[in-house]
C-alpha positions as CSV (number, residue, x, y, z in Angstrom):
1,G,83.4,111.0,104.9
2,I,85.4,107.8,104.5
3,L,86.6,106.4,101.3
4,L,88.1,103.2,100.6
5,V,87.8,101.4,97.6
6,T,89.1,98.2,97.8
7,T,89.8,94.6,96.6
8,N,90.9,91.7,98.4
9,N,93.7,89.7,97.1
10,N,93.4,86.2,98.4
11,N,95.2,83.8,96.6
12,K,95.3,80.5,97.3
13,H,99.0,80.1,97.8
14,N,99.3,83.4,100.0
15,N,98.7,82.6,103.6
16,N,98.9,86.6,104.4
17,P,96.2,88.0,102.2
18,T,96.8,92.2,101.4
19,L,94.9,94.7,101.3
20,H,94.7,96.3,98.2
21,A,92.9,100.4,97.6
22,E,93.4,102.4,94.9
23,I,91.6,105.5,96.9
24,F,91.8,105.8,100.4
25,S,89.8,109.4,102.0
26,M,89.3,110.5,105.6
27,A,89.8,114.2,104.9
28,S,87.8,116.6,107.8
29,N,87.8,113.9,110.7
30,F,89.4,115.4,112.9
31,L,91.9,112.0,113.5
32,S,94.8,113.0,115.9
33,G,97.8,111.2,116.6
34,T,100.1,109.6,113.9
35,I,99.4,108.2,110.7
36,P,99.2,104.6,110.7
37,I,102.6,103.0,109.2
38,S,100.4,100.2,107.8
39,L,98.9,102.8,105.6
40,F,101.9,102.9,103.8
41,E,101.8,99.7,103.3
42,I,99.0,99.7,100.6
43,T,100.8,100.2,97.7
44,S,98.2,99.8,95.4
45,L,97.0,103.5,96.9
46,E,96.7,106.2,93.6
47,S,94.6,108.0,96.2
48,L,95.7,109.5,99.4
49,N,93.1,111.9,101.1
50,L,93.7,112.6,105.0
51,F,93.3,116.5,104.1
52,G,92.1,118.7,107.6
53,N,92.5,116.0,110.2
54,K,94.9,116.8,113.7
55,F,97.9,114.6,112.9
56,E,101.1,115.4,114.7
57,S,103.2,113.5,113.3
58,T,106.5,113.2,110.6
59,L,106.1,112.1,107.4
60,P,107.4,108.6,107.6
61,Y,110.0,106.8,105.4
62,E,107.6,104.0,104.4
63,L,105.8,107.2,102.4
64,G,108.3,106.2,99.5
65,N,106.2,102.6,99.4
66,L,103.3,104.1,97.5
67,V,105.4,104.4,94.0
68,N,101.6,104.2,92.5
69,L,100.0,107.1,93.9
70,K,99.1,110.3,92.3
71,F,97.3,112.1,94.7
72,L,98.0,113.1,97.9
73,D,96.6,115.5,99.7
74,L,98.2,115.8,103.3
75,A,97.5,119.5,104.3
76,R,96.0,121.1,107.4
77,N,97.2,118.8,110.0
78,N,100.3,119.3,112.2
79,L,102.9,117.3,110.3
80,E,106.2,118.2,111.3
81,G,109.5,117.8,110.5
82,M,111.8,116.5,107.2
83,V,110.2,115.1,104.5
84,P,111.6,111.5,103.8
85,S,114.2,111.1,101.1
86,T,111.1,108.4,99.6
87,L,109.5,111.2,98.3
88,R,111.5,111.0,95.4
89,N,109.8,107.4,95.1
90,L,106.6,109.1,94.0
91,V,107.2,108.8,90.3
92,N,103.8,109.1,89.2
93,M,102.5,111.9,91.5
94,V,100.1,114.2,89.4
95,S,98.9,115.8,92.5
96,M,100.8,116.7,96.0
97,N,99.1,119.4,98.7
98,L,101.2,119.5,102.0
99,N,100.1,123.4,102.7
100,S,99.3,124.3,106.1
101,N,101.9,122.0,108.6
102,Q,105.1,123.0,109.9
103,L,107.3,120.7,107.3
104,S,110.6,120.9,106.4
105,G,113.8,120.4,104.7
106,E,114.6,120.5,100.9
107,V,111.8,118.9,99.9
108,L,112.1,120.3,96.1
109,N,114.9,118.3,95.1
110,Y,112.2,115.4,95.6
111,I,110.4,117.1,92.8
112,V,112.7,116.3,89.7
113,S,112.2,112.8,90.1
114,M,107.9,113.7,89.4
115,P,107.5,114.2,85.4
116,N,103.8,114.4,85.5
117,L,103.3,116.9,88.6
118,E,100.4,119.0,87.5
119,T,99.9,120.8,91.1
120,L,102.5,121.7,94.2
121,E,101.1,122.7,96.9
122,L,103.9,123.3,99.9
123,E,102.9,127.0,101.0
124,F,102.2,127.9,104.8
125,N,105.6,125.3,106.0
126,E,109.0,125.5,106.9
127,F,110.5,124.5,104.0
128,I,114.2,126.0,103.0
129,G,116.9,126.0,100.0
130,T,117.1,127.2,96.5
131,V,114.1,127.2,94.1
132,P,116.1,124.6,91.7
133,S,116.1,125.6,88.0
134,F,114.8,122.1,86.9
135,M,111.2,123.2,88.3
136,G,110.9,124.6,84.5
137,T,111.4,121.5,82.8
138,L,108.5,120.1,84.9
139,S,106.3,120.5,81.7
140,H,102.5,119.5,83.1
141,L,103.3,121.8,86.3
142,S,100.3,124.4,86.1
143,K,99.8,125.1,89.5
144,L,102.9,125.7,92.2
145,S,102.2,127.3,95.4
146,L,105.7,127.9,97.8
147,E,104.9,131.2,100.0
148,H,105.0,131.6,103.5
149,N,108.5,129.2,103.7
150,E,112.4,129.8,103.6
151,F,112.7,129.5,99.9
152,T,115.4,131.2,97.8
153,G,116.6,131.9,94.3
154,T,114.5,132.8,91.3
């Protein structure tokens, strides 16, 4: 199903009204191609769920525009390539699920900027790097799934 919770901001002083949404969910819809860049312009989003589609793109740099995002689920797509450094802008993140894609890079270095993170699911990707010691300082982290990657360290 599709769920979009919106309020339109039709300010009379603004000739270009913007879409405001808090929740955008299009899970398990067999969508393919690339994730539309315009989705990353909805900076009011708090939850983005595109789980179980067939998106075949890289994660765009514009992902970092979603500074209010608390819940991100992009699991079980065909996403590939490096996770953009703008991931560190998602400082309000509570739950991130990127499992079962072909994502790569040193994603864990961006997690330190997410002090409220409770769930991090990165399994079945191609991530690399050392598991940083600061992971132990994420006091709210209760679920961490890193298996089936190329992480090193203890």
